[in-house]
Structures are given as structure tokens and as C-alpha cells.
C-alpha positions in Angstrom: 0.0 0.1 0.0 1.4 3.7 -0.9 1.8 5.9 1.8 -0.1 9.3 1.8 2.1 11.9 1.0 1.6 15.0 3.4 -0.1 17.8 2.7 1.5 20.4 0.6 2.9 23.5 2.8 1.0 26.6 2.3 1.2 30.4 3.4 -1.4 29.0 5.9 1.5 27.5 7.8 3.6 30.1 8.3 2.8 31.8 11.6 4.6 35.0 10.7 1.6 35.7 7.6 -1.1 35.3 10.9 0.8 38.3 12.6 0.9 40.7 10.3 -2.7 40.0 9.1 -4.1 40.7 12.9 -1.9 43.9 13.1 -3.3 45.2 9.5 -7.0 44.3 10.5 -6.0 46.3 13.8 -5.0 49.1 12.0 -8.2 49.2 9.9 -10.5 48.7 12.6 -11.3 51.9 13.9 -12.2 54.0 11.1 -14.7 51.1 10.3 -15.9 51.2 13.5 -16.4 54.7 13.4 -18.3 54.4 10.2 -20.6 51.7 11.4 -21.2 53.5 14.6 -22.5 56.7 12.3 -24.5 54.9 10.6 -26.6 53.5 14.0 -26.6 56.7 15.6 -27.5 59.3 12.8 -29.6 56.7 11.3 -29.2 53.9 8.6 -28.1 55.3 5.2 -29.2 53.7 1.8 -28.8 50.1 1.4 -26.1 49.7 -0.4 -23.6 52.1 1.8 -24.9 50.3 4.9 -24.2 46.8 3.0 -20.6 47.8 1.9 -19.8 49.1 5.5 -20.9 46.0 7.3 -19.0 43.8 4.4 -15.9 46.0 5.1 -15.9 45.2 8.7 -17.1 41.7 8.8 -14.2 40.8 6.0 -11.7 42.6 9.0 -12.8 40.5 11.5 -12.6 37.7 9.9 -9.1 38.5 8.8 -8.3 39.2 12.8 -9.6 36.1 13.4 -7.9 34.3 10.4 -4.8 35.8 11.4 -5.1 34.5 15.1 -5.5 30.8 13.8 -2.6 31.3 11.4 0.1 32.3 14.3 -1.7 29.6 16.4 -1.4 26.8 13.8 -5.0 26.0 14.9 -8.1 25.6 12.5 -6.6 28.3 10.0 -7.9 26.7 6.9 -11.8 27.3 7.8 -11.0 30.6 9.0 -8.8 31.4 6.0 -11.2 30.5 3.4 -14.3 32.4 5.4 -12.0 35.2 5.2 -11.0 35.2 1.5 -14.9 34.2 0.6 -15.7 37.8 2.5 -13.3 39.5 1.0 -14.3 38.0 -2.2 -17.8 39.0 -1.6 -16.8 42.4 -0.4 -15.0 43.5 -3.9 -17.8 42.1 -5.8 -20.4 44.0 -4.0 -18.4 47.3 -4.1 -17.6 47.0 -7.6 -21.2 46.2 -8.5 -22.5 49.3 -6.2 -19.6 51.5 -8.0 -20.9 50.4 -11.4 -24.5 51.1 -10.4 -23.4 54.8 -9.1 -21.9 55.5 -12.2 -18.6 55.7 -10.9 -15.4 55.0 -13.9 -13.4 51.9 -14.4 -10.4 53.4 -12.5 -12.4 53.8 -9.3 -13.9 50.2 -9.7 -10.5 48.8 -10.3 -9.1 50.7 -7.0 -11.9 49.3 -4.4 -11.3 45.7 -5.9 -7.9 46.0 -5.2 -8.2 47.2 -1.9 -10.7 44.7 -1.1 -8.4 41.7 -2.1 -4.4 42.1 -0.6 -4.8 39.5 2.2 -6.4 36.4 -0.3 -4.0 37.8 -2.9 -1.3 37.3 -0.4 -2.2 33.9 0.7 -2.7 32.4 -2.9 0.6 34.0 -4.4 2.6 33.1 -1.2 1.2 29.6 -1.4 1.8 29.7 -5.5 4.3 31.4 -6.0 7.1 31.4 -3.2 9.2 28.9 -1.9 8.1 28.5 1.3 10.5 26.6 2.4 13.0 29.4 3.0 10.4 30.6 5.5 10.3 29.3 9.5 7.2 27.2 10.1 7.4 27.8 13.5 7.0 31.3 15.5 10.3 32.8 16.6 11.6 36.2 18.4 12.6 37.4 15.1 9.5 37.8 13.8 8.2 39.9 16.8 12.0 42.3 16.3 11.1 42.7 12.7 7.6 43.7 13.5 8.6 46.2 15.9 11.5 47.8 13.7 8.9 48.2 11.3 6.4 49.8 13.2 8.9 52.0 15.1 10.6 53.1 11.6 7.0 53.5 9.7 6.0 55.5 12.6 9.1 57.9 12.7 8.7 58.3 9.4 5.0 59.8 10.0 6.0 61.5 12.9 8.8 63.4 11.1 6.6 64.2 8.2 3.6 65.5 9.8 6.0 67.9 12.5 7.3 69.2 9.2 4.1 69.7 7.7 2.7 71.6 10.7 5.7 73.6 11.5 5.3 74.9 7.8 1.8 75.7 8.5 2.3 77.2 11.7 5.3 79.6 10.6 3.3 81.0 7.9 0.1 81.8 9.9 2.6 83.1 12.7 1.4 80.6 15.6 2.2 81.5 18.9 5.0 79.2 21.2 2.0 77.6 22.8 0.2 76.8 19.9 3.5 75.2 18.5 3.5 73.1 21.5 0.3 72.1 21.5 0.0 70.7 18.3 3.8 69.0 18.0 3.7 67.5 21.9 1.8 64.4 20.9 3.8 63.4 18.1 6.8 63.9 20.5 5.2 61.2 22.8 4.0 59.1 20.1 7.8 59.1 18.7 9.0 57.7 22.4 6.9 54.4 21.6 8.5 54.4 18.1 12.2 54.5 19.7 11.2 52.0 22.4 10.0 49.5 19.7 12.9 49.8 17.6 15.5 49.3 20.5 13.1 46.0 22.0 13.8 44.8 18.3 16.9 45.0 18.6 17.3 43.6 21.8 15.4 40.6 20.7 17.5 40.4 17.6 21.0 40.3 19.7 20.5 38.5 23.0 20.5 35.1 23.8 19.0 36.4 27.5 15.3 35.1 28.4 15.4 38.0 30.8 16.8 40.4 28.4 14.4 39.9 25.9 11.4 39.7 28.0 12.5 42.8 29.5 12.8 44.5 26.6 9.5 43.2 25.2 7.5 44.4 28.4 9.2 47.7 28.5 7.9 48.2 24.9 4.0 46.7 25.9 4.2 49.5 28.7 5.4 52.4 26.8 3.1 51.7 24.3 0.0 51.5 26.5 1.1 54.0 28.3 1.6 56.6 25.5 -1.9 55.6 24.2 -3.5 56.4 27.6 -1.7 59.5 27.9 -3.0 60.7 24.6 -6.7 59.3 24.7 -8.0 59.6 27.8 -7.4 63.2 27.8 -9.4 63.6 24.7 -11.9 61.2 25.7 -12.6 63.2 28.7 -12.5 66.5 26.9 -15.1 65.0 24.8 -17.2 63.6 27.6 -17.2 67.1 29.4 -17.7 69.8 26.5 -19.7 67.9 23.9 -23.7 68.3 24.0 -24.7 67.2 20.3 -23.6 64.1 18.6 -21.7 62.9 21.5 -21.5 58.7 20.9 -20.8 59.5 17.5 -18.0 62.0 18.3 -16.7 59.4 21.1 -16.3 56.4 18.8 -13.3 57.5 16.9 -10.6 58.2 20.1 -12.2 55.5 22.1 -12.0 52.6 19.3 -7.9 54.4 18.6 -7.4 53.9 22.1 -8.6 50.0 22.6 -6.6 49.1 19.3 -3.5 51.3 20.6 -3.5 49.1 23.8 -4.5 46.1 21.8 -1.7 46.2 19.3 1.1 45.8 22.2 -0.7 43.0 23.9 -1.0 41.2 20.7 2.7 41.4 20.3 3.3 40.4 23.5 0.8 37.5 23.0 2.4 36.3 19.8 6.2 36.5 21.4 5.6 35.1 25.1 6.0 31.5 24.0 9.0 31.9 21.9 10.7 33.5 24.8 11.9 30.6 26.7 14.9 30.1 25.1 15.5 33.2 23.0 18.9 33.2 20.6 20.2 35.5 17.9 18.3 35.5 14.6 19.3 34.5 11.7 18.3 36.3 8.1 15.9 33.7 7.4 13.9 33.8 10.2 14.3 37.5 10.6 13.0 38.3 7.4 9.9 36.6 7.4 7.2 38.8 8.4 8.7 41.4 5.9 7.9 38.9 3.0 4.1 39.0 4.1 4.4 42.7 4.8 6.2 43.6 1.7 3.8 41.3 -0.4 0.8 42.9 1.0 1.9 46.8 0.4 2.6 46.0 -3.6 -1.1 45.8 -4.8 -2.4 48.6 -2.4 0.6 50.7 -3.7 -0.5 50.0 -7.6 -4.1 50.7 -6.7 -3.2 54.0 -5.7 -2.5 55.0 -9.5 -6.1 56.4 -10.1 -5.7 58.6 -7.2 -2.7 59.9 -9.0 -3.9 60.6 -12.3 -6.6 62.8 -10.4 -4.2 64.7 -8.3 -2.7 65.4 -11.8 -5.4 66.7 -13.6 -6.1 68.9 -10.6 -2.5 70.0 -9.8 -0.5 69.7 -12.6 1.4 66.8 -14.5 4.3 67.2 -12.7 3.4 66.3 -9.1 1.7 63.2 -11.0 4.6 62.0 -12.5 6.5 62.3 -9.2 3.8 60.7 -7.3 3.5 58.0 -9.8 7.5 57.3 -9.8 7.3 56.9 -6.3 4.4 54.4 -6.0 5.8 52.5 -8.8 9.1 52.8 -7.3 8.4 51.6 -3.7 6.1 48.6 -5.0 8.8 47.4 -7.1 11.3 47.7 -4.0 8.8 45.5 -2.2 8.8 42.8 -4.8 12.9 42.9 -5.2 13.2 42.7 -1.3 10.8 39.6 -1.2 12.8 37.9 -4.0 16.3 38.7 -2.7 14.7 37.4 0.9 14.0 34.3 -0.5 17.5 33.7 -2.3 19.0 34.4 0.7 20.7 37.6 0.1 22.4 39.1 3.2 21.2 42.2 2.1 17.7 41.1 2.3 16.8 42.3 5.7 17.6 46.0 5.1 16.1 46.2 1.7 12.8 44.4 3.3 13.0 46.4 6.1 13.2 49.9 4.2 10.6 48.7 1.4 8.2 47.7 4.3 8.4 50.6 6.3 8.4 53.3 3.3 6.0 51.4 1.2 3.2 50.4 3.8 3.3 54.4 5.2 3.3 55.6 1.5 0.4 53.3 0.6 -1.6 54.7 3.9 -0.6 58.5 2.8 -2.2 58.0 -0.7 -5.3 56.6 0.5 -6.4 59.8 2.6 -5.3 61.8 -1.0 -7.9 60.1 -2.6 
């Protein structure tokens, strides 16, 4: 009797993918929860808008659940299948609704691509990547890479925001008190980014369980403390000073605070079982989350091209060309970083880190241009 061959390894057997899926889902929840809360508090809008918002929230919830299952390697396939089906349903419904509303083909393409990066990563990762080059177990290196990406991308965003706000305030002749009130929250947020980068470096270089645990606990406490310092006063101010639409106004800061607390706790939950016997990470281990994050960013970057064309129509061709070149270069950089990682290139980690931090931040910024 012929022995049955073991099941083929897929992207769902790589816990680092689950970690990336969870973090991406958390980043999308505040905006989606605010939209649903607005519909419930202010009265349900037209059916097609309500159905689209509901499908978005369901798909994100399934993504979070599938990510948890993948990272724990527990019944991941049914949840991943449900997530992919939910994302496909979201893409179809959005495309039909946009077509009925008379939106152009470019807008339909954007909304479809934005709904499908997760399923695309799962399919492409399972069929086209050499998964034997990526670890099939959790590792402290997974968390180290995520912390370095989160910290680096946050510092990029904070620096850009401070420069923009300083330029606007200098043009309006703002008082010193206004400068402090607008910039200090970003400075406080920068503390979390710096601590995240430091914790990531410790996790990479130490073989001491105690040192790794202390670095990660320090990050968790600073991240939660920073979220509380920035979020709680805003919530209290709304409770005291807002009369109209108080519940709706509260949704965004409360959801943001909850997600800001959940993110470090999620990272701690993923890392805790791996800290029993930490050791300096190999490049192969280190790049696993970056492969999935870099792949995730590629369709999002490419989907911004219609927005770039709209910006060109409004502001001139020069800026459209610059933005188009930037987005295309970042998409190519992400793909090159993934290929270099899977080939075992010694420079793969630096390339993947740079591409992931810059690409993910640029894709999210271009979303706000639309």
C-alpha cells in the first residue's frame, strides 16, 4: 500500500503571516467602527452604503480571526477560507455598487484591489514563493522584525507630520503655545517608536530570556502608557464639553485607544511562547514577517495610480509624475526585497525593512489623498 504524502505546505502554515494579518486588521478597525457607529447613531443610510460598510467590518473581523488561527496553527484553513470568501464578496459588492453609481473603471479597480490584498498574499505565497525558505514556527525574530517596521514607519510619519505642521504654523504666525500643543503629541508618540526599535534590536541580538522579556515588557508598557496619555484626555474632554452627537464623536478616540492598547498586547501574546529560549536570529528567520508585509503593500501601492491621475488633473502633471514614480518604485522595491529574501541575499533584511516601512506608510498616505 502506498503511503499518503503529507499535505502540501502553504502560506497558512507560516505563523508570521498570521501576525501580519492581525496587525493590518487592527489598523483598519478604527475607521470602520467609526463609519458603522455613524450609521447606527445618525440613522441607517441607503442600503448599498450600509451593506458595504457591514461587509468591510465582517471581512476585517474574519481577517483578524484567521490571523490569530494562523499564528497559533489551530484550525486556520476554515477561517482563512471564510476570510477569503468574505473579501471576495466585499470586492464584488463594491464593484457592482460603484458601477451602478456610475463610477469609472479606475474607481472600480481601486475598490476591488483594496478588498483583496490578503487573499492575494495567501494565494501568491502558497503557489509562487519558496516557502521552505521561511520558518514554520514562531520566533522572537518575527516580533523583532515587526517592532522595527512599526517603529521605523512611525518615525517617518511623525517626522513628515511635524515638518508639515511647522511649515503651516510658521506661515500663520502661531504662538509658542500653539506650537507646543500641536507638536507635543507627535513627540510623545515618537517615544513609543524609539522604544519599539530598541526592543526589536534587543530581541535580535540577545540570547538571554530575561533581557528579551524586559525589552518586550518595556515596549508594551510604554505603548499602552503613551496611548493612555494621548487618548484618555481627549475622551474626557469630549465627555465634558460635547453635547451634540456625543456618542458618535466618542467612537473614534475610544476605538483608537482600544486598538493602541490591543496592538502591543497582541505582539506580547505572539512573542511570549518564543521567549523561553531566545537566541540571536538568523536572516532567514528575521525576514519572514517582512516578506508577507511587503507582498501585502504591493497591490495597495499599485491601486493608488487612479488617485495619482486625479491629482495630476487638479494640480498638474509634474506632481502626478513624481507621485507615480514614487509609488511604482516602492512597489518594485517591495517585490525585489521579497525575491532577495527568498534567495538568502545577505542584504535582504535591510531591503525588506526599508521597502516595508516606506511602502506601507506611502500606501496609507496615498489613501488619504483620494
